[in-house]
N, C-alpha and C positions, 0 to 999 in steps of 0.2 A: 236700434231697438235691444242689442244684446242688453242682456239683465234687466228689460224692462216688461212686467207683467203687458198681458195685451189688456187695451183698455175694455173695460164693460160699457155696450153699446147698448142703448135703449129709446124707445120711439114714446111718445103718445097718442096713439094710433088710432083714435076717433077720428084724426085727420086724414085718414084714410079709408076707414068705413065705419060706420055705425055700428056695425051688429061685433059680438065677437069672435064667430069665424072668420069677417072678414080682415077683422085685425091681427087673429091670429096668424090669416093668409101670408101677411104681406112683412111678418116678423120672420116666417120661414122664408119667403123668398130673398132675406138682407141672410140668411142664415146667422139670428138673433136669438137670444134667451130671456130677454128681459125686457120689461114694460113700463112704461108710467101709466096708471090709471089713473081716468078723469071723467068717461061717461063710457056706459057698454047700453046699447041701446036709444041712445039719444037719452038717456037718466045719471045722471050723476053718479058715484057709488055710493053714496052715503042714501040716496033715493030711493037703492035699490032695496026691493023689500030680503027678506030671510032667506027663504029660498032662489030670490035670482042672482044672489050673492053667492048661497054655496054652488049653485051651476058654473060662474063661473071662478069661484075657487077650486072649484073639484078639475074643472078643465085644463085651467093654466095648468095644478100641478099633473095633471096627464099629458099635458104636452112636452115639459120640464123647466117649462117658463115662470122666469122669479118676478114679482111685479116689486120696483126698486122706491117706487115711491109713488103716494097717492097726492093725486091734483085738487085738493079743494077749493072752493068760492068760498071760503076763510078773510073777512080783509077785501075782496076784489072789488074789480069795477062795477059788479051790481051790487053794492052791500056797503055804501059808503055809511060814515061814521056814525048818523044817525039812525042806523038801521039797528030793530033792538038786538043786545047783545043775546039775546037768549037762543036765536036763531045759529049764530054760529059755536053757543054753547052743546047745543044741541046736535050739530053736523059732528064734531071733535067729538063727541061721545063716541058715534056711528063709527066713527072713524079711527078711532081707537082700537076698540074691537077688532076693525077689520084688518086693522093692522097687526092683530097678533096671528088670526089663523089667516091672514098670509105670510106672517114673516120678515113686514115690512118695516123698514126704522122711520123713515118719514112721511111728514106729511105738508104740500105745498100751502102758504100762505101770503095775503098780502097785510096789507095796512088803511083801509081805510081810506077812499078818497072822504075829500073834505064837504060838508053840507052846511056851508054857513057860517061856520065857529071864525074864531081867531085862530093865530099859527097856537098860541099858548093851550088853549082849549084842547086844537084838535088835537096836537103832538100829545096832551097828559092823557085825553080820550085815551089817543094809541097805544099808550105806554100804558095803561092799567088794563085795558084788554089784554092786549097782549102777554102781559105779565102775569093775568089769571088764566092765560089757555097753555104757557109755558110750564104754568106747575101742574096743571090736568096730563101735561104731553111726559112730563120728568116721570112723573109719578104711574104710567104706564110703559115708560125705559122706550116713548119715541120723540125724536126730534124734529122740531116745527124751522120749515124754513122759510124765509122770508124771500118775498121775487123782487128783483128789482121792475118792478110791475106800475099796478096802480098802488095810490096812499099813498100816506104824510112824508114814508120812508122809502120811497120806491122809486126817485130817480138822482137821489142825492146818496154820495158815500158821505158825508158829515153825518148825514140823517140816519143814515140805515148804521153809521157806526156808533150814533148814539142813542139808537136802538136797541144793540147790543149791551150797551153799556147799563142804561138806567135798567134795563129788565133784568138783566144780573141772570142768567140760569142756560146751564148748558146746554138744556136743550132747546134754544132757542140759534140757530144760524142762516149762515144766508145763500140761500140759491141765486145761482148769476147765471140769465137769458147772455146771452152773446150780442143779440139783432134787439132788444127793446131799446137800446141807445137811440138810433136810427130812427126806429120806430115812434119813441117818444121827442125827438131832439133834445139829446144830448149828447155825450161824447161817453158810451160805453167802454171803449178802454179807459179813461181815466179814470172810470169810476173803477174798474176792475182793478188798479194799481194799487187803489187805495182800501180794497177791503178784501184780497185776496186771500187773507190768512184766516179768513173766516169764514171762505166758502166751501161748502160743502155736499151740493147737485148740482149741476150745467145744465141747461137748458141749449139746443144748438139751433140759430135763424139767423137766417141773414135777408139783408135788404136794403134797397138804392129809394132811394125819396117814398114815396111812399106805396112803395111797393115793394116784396118778401118775394126771393129770389132764389135757389139751391144753396148751401152753405158755399161760402168761396167767392162766391162771385159778384156778393155786394160791396156795402161801404163800410161793413160792423166788426172789418179786422180779424175775422172768424180764425185765421193762422193764427195770429200775433196773440190773441185769448189766450189760443193754446197753449201755445210759448210761454207766455206767462205763468199760468196757470200749474202746469210743467215744471219750469222753474222751481216751482214756490209751491213743490210735493204735494201737488195736487194727486188724487189716485181713485177718485170719486168713478161714477157713470157721466156719459154723453149722451144726452136724452138729446131727440129728437123733438122738434116742435116747428116743421117748418113755415106752417100760416102758409104752402104754395097752394092749398087749395080748400083749407076752410081758415077764417078769420074767428076764431067762438064769440067773439064779444060785437062781431056784423051781423046782420042776417043773411040768411042764404043758405041753400042745402050743399051738401058736397060737391061738389062737379065730377062730372063725369071720369074724368082719368083722375080720382084723387089716389087710386089704389099706385097706379104709375109714377105715380110725379112724389108721392109719398118712397116708393123705391128709389127713384130717383135722387132726393134729395136724402135718402139715408145710406147709399152709395158715395154720395161728395162727402157728406158729413167724416162717414168711415176712410176715409182716403187723409183728412184733415187729421184725422185724431193718432190712426194708423201710423 
């Protein structure tokens, strides 16, 4: 660790508690001062009214907690390419303003599950939409981070690189999730080798088969991913999204032990990246 800056450790804390006090409590227990905001009180960040968001921003500032990224629903599993684009434009408009209020540079997006289109039409529509979104983000000084998850470019390094090349905007970069390969049936580490130069943000999770497990205890080669990222100069945040107590696109409430499970996963992650 000599000469290496301390890693920025963050978490998508709605997997520990739905309410903001509960989310901040697990950060405090872990000794972390960074959060990735997705939902508060069961509502997406973009769906909070202005007064509700002001309370969140004020409380984060009072606790000295910085938001490293806002996790949007844009292009995600519930918004296939057939979804009206106006939904995404409206969400991004709100999130760009909220990024400015929080001093946050990043918004997480995906690239639209298909809805019966041919491969070519699907690709072209994705690129058209993401290009427009990136132009809006660039004007606001925000970077969109495409995650290796749902959508056209979600599970393929070749497509992810094609998306970056076709959009050709510095406001579009990649978010790499260490555990999504296992969950979605592809080799995540092999994908990372191809795209590592374009990764600006990392989600940390691990899985074995169809079950999510604490980082480092599954088949996602999390330690190898950390080593590869570091070897290529990665200096961004490591954001915990463990899925051990909640998988957002599956039904069900948080498990009673969600805070403890999140803290245990956070300590496992910290051990890997420190």
